[in-house]
C-alpha positions as a printed Julia matrix, in Angstrom:
389×3 Matrix{Float64}:
   9.12   56.53  -19.75
  10.59   55.48  -16.61
   7.49   53.83  -15.53
   7.01   51.88  -18.88
  10.82   50.51  -18.62
   9.72   49.41  -15.31
   6.63   47.31  -16.2
   7.97   45.52  -19.08
   8.35   41.89  -18.87
  12.04   40.7   -18.11
  13.59   38.24  -20.78
  13.89   34.68  -20.01
  16.58   32.14  -20.44
  15.2    29.51  -23.14
  17.08   26.11  -22.94
  16.97   23.51  -25.96
  19.04   20.69  -27.49
  22.85   21.04  -27.98
  24.28   19.92  -31.33
  26.04   16.94  -29.49
  22.43   15.75  -28.25
  20.88   16.1   -31.4
  23.85   14.11  -33.34
  23.43   11.29  -30.45
  19.73   11.07  -31.09
  19.96   10.88  -34.74
  22.58    8.23  -34.3
  20.32    6.05  -32.14
  17.46    6.75  -34.6
  19.58    5.34  -37.37
  20.66    2.33  -35.51
  17.27    1.43  -34.76
  16.04    1.84  -38.14
  19.15   -0.15  -39.52
  17.72   -3.05  -37.24
  14.14   -2.92  -37.8
  13.94   -2.24  -41.58
  15.68   -5.48  -42.73
  13.5    -7.51  -40.22
  10.35   -6.04  -41.66
  11.52   -6.45  -45.02
  12.27  -10.45  -44.36
   8.66  -10.52  -42.89
   7.07   -8.92  -46.01
   9.13  -11.38  -48.21
   8.17  -14.61  -46.4
   4.57  -13.48  -46.4
   4.66  -12.8   -50.14
   6.35  -16.09  -50.96
   3.67  -17.96  -48.3
   0.92  -16.19  -50.11
   2.35  -17.01  -53.59
   2.54  -20.8   -52.85
  -0.97  -20.73  -51.48
  -2.23  -18.83  -54.5
  -0.48  -21.38  -56.61
  -1.94  -24.57  -54.87
  -5.33  -22.8   -54.59
  -5.31  -22.26  -58.41
  -4.35  -25.92  -59.21
  -6.96  -27.17  -56.59
  -9.71  -25.23  -58.1
  -9.22  -26.93  -61.45
  -8.93  -30.27  -59.98
 -12.06  -29.77  -58.09
 -14.07  -28.65  -61.1
 -12.79  -31.88  -63.05
 -13.64  -33.96  -60.06
 -17.02  -32.62  -59.74
 -18.05  -33.27  -63.4
 -16.0   -36.26  -64.23
 -17.33  -38.06  -61.16
 -20.95  -38.01  -62.67
 -19.88  -38.91  -66.11
 -22.47  -41.2   -67.76
 -25.55  -39.67  -66.07
 -28.12  -39.38  -68.8
 -26.06  -41.04  -71.41
 -28.31  -43.33  -73.82
 -27.26  -46.86  -74.57
 -25.6   -46.17  -78.16
 -23.75  -43.04  -76.77
 -20.05  -43.65  -75.25
 -19.3   -42.68  -71.56
 -15.7   -41.85  -72.02
 -14.91  -40.48  -75.58
 -11.17  -39.39  -75.21
  -8.78  -40.51  -72.78
  -5.18  -38.85  -73.21
  -2.37  -37.94  -70.89
  -3.22  -34.09  -71.03
  -7.03  -34.25  -72.2
 -10.12  -36.02  -71.3
 -13.66  -36.07  -73.02
 -16.72  -37.43  -71.58
 -20.58  -37.28  -71.85
 -22.93  -36.42  -69.1
 -26.26  -34.81  -68.47
 -24.58  -32.12  -66.47
 -26.95  -29.17  -66.94
 -30.33  -28.82  -68.13
 -32.78  -26.05  -68.94
 -36.0   -28.3   -68.29
 -36.91  -28.39  -64.63
 -38.55  -31.81  -65.4
 -35.24  -33.05  -66.47
 -34.69  -35.22  -63.23
 -31.72  -36.87  -64.27
 -29.54  -33.84  -64.89
 -26.96  -32.88  -62.3
 -27.98  -29.04  -62.29
 -30.47  -26.94  -63.37
 -30.06  -23.74  -65.14
 -32.83  -22.03  -67.01
 -30.36  -19.48  -68.47
 -28.1   -22.07  -69.99
 -27.28  -21.93  -73.92
 -29.4   -24.65  -75.57
 -26.38  -25.69  -77.47
 -24.99  -26.85  -74.17
 -27.73  -28.75  -72.67
 -28.17  -31.79  -75.12
 -26.03  -34.12  -77.1
 -23.6   -32.9   -79.72
 -25.11  -33.43  -83.34
 -22.87  -34.77  -86.08
 -23.82  -31.78  -88.03
 -21.55  -29.6   -85.28
 -18.79  -32.02  -84.96
 -15.71  -30.86  -82.87
 -12.2   -31.79  -82.87
 -11.25  -33.3   -79.75
  -8.51  -31.25  -77.72
  -4.89  -31.77  -78.63
  -5.71  -34.21  -81.4
  -6.97  -34.49  -84.96
 -10.05  -36.69  -84.01
 -13.61  -35.52  -85.09
 -16.53  -36.11  -82.73
 -19.31  -37.52  -83.14
 -19.98  -39.59  -86.05
 -23.75  -40.15  -85.24
 -26.45  -38.61  -83.42
 -27.47  -39.98  -80.19
 -31.06  -39.96  -79.63
 -33.24  -40.87  -76.43
 -36.37  -41.16  -79.0
 -36.94  -40.46  -82.7
 -35.99  -36.82  -83.18
 -35.23  -36.32  -79.47
 -31.66  -35.79  -78.77
 -29.86  -37.34  -75.8
 -29.69  -35.13  -72.87
 -25.97  -35.92  -72.17
 -23.59  -33.33  -73.6
 -20.03  -33.6   -74.25
 -17.31  -32.08  -71.88
 -13.74  -31.62  -72.52
 -10.83  -30.73  -70.17
  -7.31  -30.17  -71.28
  -4.02  -28.6   -70.4
  -2.27  -26.76  -73.25
  -0.03  -23.62  -73.38
  -1.61  -20.38  -72.11
  -1.92  -18.09  -75.26
  -1.98  -14.83  -72.82
   1.15  -13.02  -73.67
   1.82  -12.43  -69.97
   1.87  -16.12  -69.04
   5.55  -16.46  -69.7
   5.5   -19.78  -71.08
   3.12  -21.5   -68.23
  -0.07  -23.76  -69.25
  -3.55  -23.38  -68.47
  -6.6   -25.77  -67.86
  -9.37  -25.21  -70.56
 -13.07  -26.59  -70.41
 -15.37  -27.03  -73.29
 -19.03  -28.21  -73.37
 -20.21  -29.36  -77.11
 -19.15  -26.87  -79.53
 -19.25  -23.76  -77.21
 -16.12  -21.56  -76.81
 -13.67  -23.0   -74.38
 -13.08  -21.14  -71.32
 -10.05  -21.22  -68.93
 -10.33  -23.0   -65.7
  -7.03  -22.22  -64.15
  -3.82  -20.59  -65.17
  -0.05  -20.42  -64.14
   0.29  -24.17  -64.46
   3.41  -26.13  -65.47
   4.01  -29.78  -66.86
   6.55  -31.3   -64.73
   8.58  -34.13  -66.97
   7.11  -37.56  -66.48
   3.95  -36.37  -64.7
   0.84  -36.31  -66.85
  -2.5   -34.3   -66.04
  -4.5   -37.66  -66.24
  -3.73  -41.35  -65.83
  -6.32  -44.01  -66.22
  -7.0   -47.32  -64.32
  -9.12  -50.09  -65.37
 -10.05  -53.37  -63.22
  -8.22  -56.5   -63.9
  -9.91  -60.12  -63.67
  -9.71  -59.91  -59.79
 -11.32  -56.5   -59.41
  -8.17  -55.03  -58.73
  -7.19  -51.55  -60.24
  -4.33  -51.38  -62.85
  -3.23  -48.49  -64.67
  -3.54  -48.52  -68.52
   0.14  -47.72  -69.84
   0.77  -44.15  -70.97
   2.29  -45.72  -74.08
  -1.11  -47.05  -75.09
  -2.46  -43.43  -74.7
  -4.46  -41.59  -76.42
  -7.54  -43.71  -76.55
 -10.53  -42.74  -78.26
 -14.08  -44.32  -78.55
 -13.72  -44.68  -82.09
 -16.8   -46.7   -82.74
 -19.86  -44.56  -83.46
 -22.16  -46.74  -81.59
 -21.36  -47.83  -78.0
 -21.47  -51.79  -77.63
 -21.61  -52.28  -81.44
 -19.55  -54.75  -83.36
 -16.92  -52.09  -83.97
 -16.58  -51.29  -80.38
 -13.44  -53.31  -80.08
  -9.6   -52.73  -79.22
  -8.86  -49.13  -78.03
 -12.4   -48.16  -78.6
 -13.72  -50.71  -76.0
 -10.67  -49.93  -73.85
 -12.37  -46.47  -73.01
 -15.31  -48.39  -71.89
 -12.99  -50.07  -69.04
 -11.81  -47.12  -67.44
 -13.03  -47.03  -63.8
 -10.74  -44.37  -62.23
  -8.95  -41.29  -63.38
  -6.16  -39.79  -61.44
  -5.96  -36.02  -61.93
  -2.68  -34.17  -61.07
  -2.26  -30.37  -61.71
   0.7   -28.42  -60.79
   0.51  -24.71  -60.08
   3.37  -22.63  -60.21
   4.61  -19.4   -58.47
   7.87  -17.24  -58.91
   9.07  -15.81  -55.59
  10.77  -12.56  -55.0
  14.31  -13.87  -55.87
  12.95  -15.12  -59.24
  13.09  -18.9   -58.08
  10.21  -20.95  -59.46
   8.34  -22.97  -57.21
   5.69  -25.85  -58.12
   2.64  -26.93  -56.3
   0.86  -30.12  -57.21
  -2.64  -31.1   -56.4
  -3.65  -34.8   -57.33
  -6.8   -36.74  -56.52
  -8.49  -39.69  -57.88
 -11.78  -39.75  -59.75
 -14.08  -42.65  -59.45
 -16.27  -42.77  -62.72
 -19.46  -43.95  -60.67
 -21.53  -45.13  -63.5
 -18.79  -47.12  -64.86
 -19.81  -49.74  -62.29
 -16.35  -50.46  -60.71
 -17.87  -51.45  -57.5
 -21.63  -52.54  -56.45
 -22.09  -50.5   -53.27
 -24.04  -52.16  -50.73
 -24.83  -49.04  -48.48
 -23.2   -45.78  -47.72
 -24.6   -45.78  -44.13
 -21.77  -46.15  -41.81
 -18.45  -44.22  -41.71
 -15.8   -46.85  -42.99
 -13.62  -48.84  -40.59
 -10.05  -48.19  -41.17
  -7.65  -49.7   -38.63
  -4.29  -50.02  -40.76
  -1.01  -48.6   -39.57
   0.3   -45.84  -41.57
   4.16  -45.76  -42.35
   6.17  -42.8   -43.61
   9.57  -43.24  -44.64
  12.21  -40.48  -45.98
  14.06  -41.31  -49.15
  16.88  -39.46  -50.74
  17.18  -41.54  -53.93
  17.28  -39.83  -56.45
  15.77  -36.81  -54.72
  14.23  -36.11  -51.24
  10.72  -37.25  -50.76
   8.48  -39.03  -48.12
   6.65  -42.37  -49.25
   3.52  -43.26  -47.28
   2.1   -46.66  -47.29
  -0.82  -48.38  -45.83
  -3.28  -51.25  -46.19
  -6.99  -51.17  -47.35
  -9.58  -50.46  -44.94
 -11.93  -53.48  -43.42
 -15.02  -51.84  -45.62
 -13.24  -51.75  -48.76
 -13.49  -55.78  -49.57
 -16.0   -56.9   -46.81
 -18.51  -55.25  -44.51
 -20.45  -52.57  -46.52
 -17.78  -52.62  -49.3
 -18.12  -49.03  -49.83
 -14.89  -47.52  -49.56
 -14.14  -45.11  -52.66
 -11.03  -43.52  -51.98
  -8.27  -42.69  -49.31
  -7.47  -39.08  -48.47
  -3.78  -38.21  -47.35
  -3.08  -35.57  -44.88
   0.11  -33.73  -43.83
   0.87  -31.32  -41.06
   3.97  -30.04  -39.37
   4.93  -31.15  -36.02
   3.95  -27.68  -34.25
   0.38  -27.97  -35.69
  -1.94  -30.53  -33.62
  -4.51  -30.87  -36.12
  -4.93  -31.85  -39.73
  -6.6   -29.83  -42.11
  -7.61  -29.91  -45.84
  -6.27  -33.48  -47.61
  -2.87  -33.14  -49.56
  -4.3   -35.71  -52.26
  -6.58  -38.48  -52.63
  -6.05  -42.23  -54.07
  -8.89  -44.25  -55.2
  -9.6   -47.54  -53.8
  -9.25  -50.94  -55.33
  -6.02  -52.52  -54.09
  -4.8   -54.22  -51.1
  -1.89  -51.88  -50.25
  -1.13  -48.16  -51.22
   1.59  -45.87  -51.64
   1.82  -42.2   -51.65
   5.02  -40.1   -52.39
   5.35  -36.77  -51.37
   8.1   -34.69  -53.31
   6.87  -31.17  -51.82
   9.45  -31.55  -48.84
  12.28  -29.65  -47.58
  15.33  -30.17  -45.53
  14.41  -29.69  -41.75
  10.83  -30.27  -42.18
   9.23  -31.97  -39.47
   5.94  -33.82  -40.6
   3.39  -36.04  -39.56
   1.25  -37.81  -42.35
  -2.1   -39.37  -41.83
  -4.53  -41.33  -43.99
  -8.58  -41.66  -43.76
 -10.71  -43.97  -45.82
 -13.78  -42.18  -47.58
 -16.95  -44.11  -48.48
 -19.16  -43.61  -51.6
 -21.31  -41.05  -49.46
 -18.41  -38.8   -48.56
 -18.08  -40.07  -44.96
 -14.57  -40.39  -43.7
 -12.96  -42.65  -41.14
 -10.95  -41.17  -38.48
  -7.31  -40.4   -39.42
  -4.76  -42.69  -38.63
  -1.26  -40.93  -38.26
   2.15  -42.03  -39.25
   5.2   -41.44  -36.63
   6.86  -38.43  -36.9
   9.25  -37.93  -39.68
  12.15  -35.36  -40.16
  13.37  -34.28  -43.58
  17.25  -34.35  -43.31
């Protein structure tokens, strides 16, 4: 027993944290968390707001891009008796175009799709009349044929902005698209209609070839004559034939974490190429654009930046192929312009663009570039830096 007691391992002292040390450590940790959590919460909220704004603008941009792509080629494949623009309204437009074909030999069609529904790949017969969107007008009153018994290959396409029937839409609007008598599809959602900002504005050429807007008070107008260029094709019916440019403006909306509604408009000008506004000579060289660009802050009645410039050299002389002007905007901290903010169709000697989407403290640089009928762009001419008060 005595030997066993001698060989046993002696007890060791075990040190640890005192209560005071644990209280100090917990206090320091609580202070650190108290400082970092609000910071990360602010960063998350800021990221969510930026993502929301981008989503709203991308949603609207997608709708504008689709309208631009299809309206730009309106009139392709349209036979002589068939109107090009059928309906021109503040929130709806309808036109005829050979947009898609099931026939690989249809060289006039813009797209080829062997799986497209046959009812969406030829002109709409009068036995399948449709009600034009946001109206009570029926169309068509005649069959349009390219030969006896052979219908025109140009189908009828409609775009319109109307209340979104989705119960979760919360009173917002949607952009709809319909081909012939096919079911309408939703192109873009979460849209708003700011007062005084129609989705579609229409421009015709005056006697000097300059673009002038058709007053909103005259809209809507319809190609009411059954046959294009017939004796009945006069007054407002003929006015649809004079449309050369359609300006499209769609506004997306997002609601931030504080419940504040924010709007993001997207705007572009669409030249209807087959309406013959200009007889382009060539699209060989990029446009020559030397005009100075001015940007001025205005606070009456609300804060905005007004950008002005003069026409490019190639608009009225030289190649005469300037189709539109792209408007760019960047912050002073960003050295490069990225995607255009908007575009304006050519046709006048001077131009003005008003940017209402600015905030106090913004430090902005605006730029303008001329774009020709082949999509080639001039260099971007920049305005001096503006600071929004």
